[in-house]
Residue, then its C-alpha position, 0 to 999 in steps of 0.5 A: x435520186x429516185x429509185x428505178x425498177x424494170x418489171x417484166x411480164x411474160x407471154x404465152x405458153x408454159x414457162x420454166x419455174x418462176x425463179x428461173x424464168x425471172x433470172x433468165x429475163x434479168x440476165x438477158x436484159x443485162x446482156x443487151x444493155x452491155x451490148x447496146x448501151x455499154x452497161x459495165x456492171x451485172x446489177x439490175x433493179x428488176x422484178x417479174x410477174x409470172x402467170x404461167x402457173x395459172x394455166x399449166x402444171x408443172x412448169x416446163x423442164x429445161x429439156x422440153x423448153x423451146x426457148x431457153x436462154x443462153x448468152x449470145x456468143x457474138x459481139x457488137x449491138x444486137x439488132x432490132x427486135x422483129x416478130x412475125x407471129x402476130x402478122x401470121x395470126x392476123x393473116x390467118x383470120x384474113x384467110x379464113x374470111x377471104x378479105x381484109x379484116x377491119x373494125x366494122x367487120x369485127x363488130x358484125x360477126x367476123x370477131x367470131x372467126x377471130x375467136x375461133x383462130x384464137x382458140x385454135x392457135x393461141x389457147x392462153x389468149x382465148x382463155x384470158x378473154x373467156x375465163x374471168x377468174x384467170x384474167x382477174x388473177x393474172x391482172x391482180x399479180x401485175x397490179x400488186x407488183x406495180x403497187x409494190x413499186x409505187x414511188x419508184x421510176x418504173x419501166x414496164x416490159x410486156x412480151x407477147x400476151x403479157x403486153x395485153x395483160x399489162x395494157x389492161x392493168x395500166x387502164x385499170x390503174x388509171x382509173x385509181x386515185x392516185x394512180x401508180x405512175x409508169x415512166x416507160x411501157x415497152x412491148x415486145x412481140x405484141x398482139x395489141x395491134x390485132x383488130x380482134x384484141x383492139x375490139x376486146x380493149x374497146x369493149x372494156x375501155x371504150x377508146x383504144x389509146x395510150x394508158x393515161x399513166x404512162x409517160x413514154x410508151x414504145x412498141x417493138x418494131x414490126x407491130x401494128x400499134x404506135x403509142x405516142x410519146x408523153x412528157x413528164x413535167x417540163x422535161x422533154x424526153x427524146x425531143x419534142x415539146x414540153x407539156x404536163x400530162x394533163x395538157x397533152x391530148x389523149x390520142x388513140x392507138x393506131x394500127x396499119x391493119x385498121x383503117x382511119x374511120x376506126x378513130x371516129x367509130x371509137x369516138x362516136x357516142x362513147x365516154x372516154x375512160x382513163 
């Protein structure tokens, strides 16, 4: 049997020390698997990518931490995760310019408004796009972790800004030979559907779509992007037809905030990259 591993990468803001944050993620995952999937043991093959130290020193203390982990006292399945943070950010951009943002606006000056809002409200994300050393180092940590687990069945979970780092790294890996295969890519509270973020992806990768190395990708509920399913070999996952990855068309990511013409704009005159 092929070994499996879950790899997590955290999101915005300062965090507790790396070992503590990793343990909290692991305990939270085990708790959720017990409550929602009837898992009966406390064992879990889990690894973690920590990048907060690239932006903050020292780590946040338990007393100052606004999001510590505590086991839930309830029973039964946890409800589906939903977030409103990125919707609020998008609405902030919209309110500043007084109209709905679309892809063409983002390429004719409105992206400067996006930069302003990101710098004011989401300094880590603004730094990721502006500071090449920070961006390269954060990506390298995830690249190293994925290569460390190459050959295993990998589930990659990105929370918040971590989902952007994860997406960018998966696109980089898709251009390697041979690439590291990722069975599942899961995002939680992801800003990948924001037009400003999609523009940044487009500038680096051309077509905004599911990374080619991912066999099944899911976005947390309430988000602006839907990843399509991909099948591995001749075994269907969660229903559907049976096709090898090389037979499956590369479909773009879609956002409810960005109109249909975006797809044509993305395709026009550009080479599609992995």
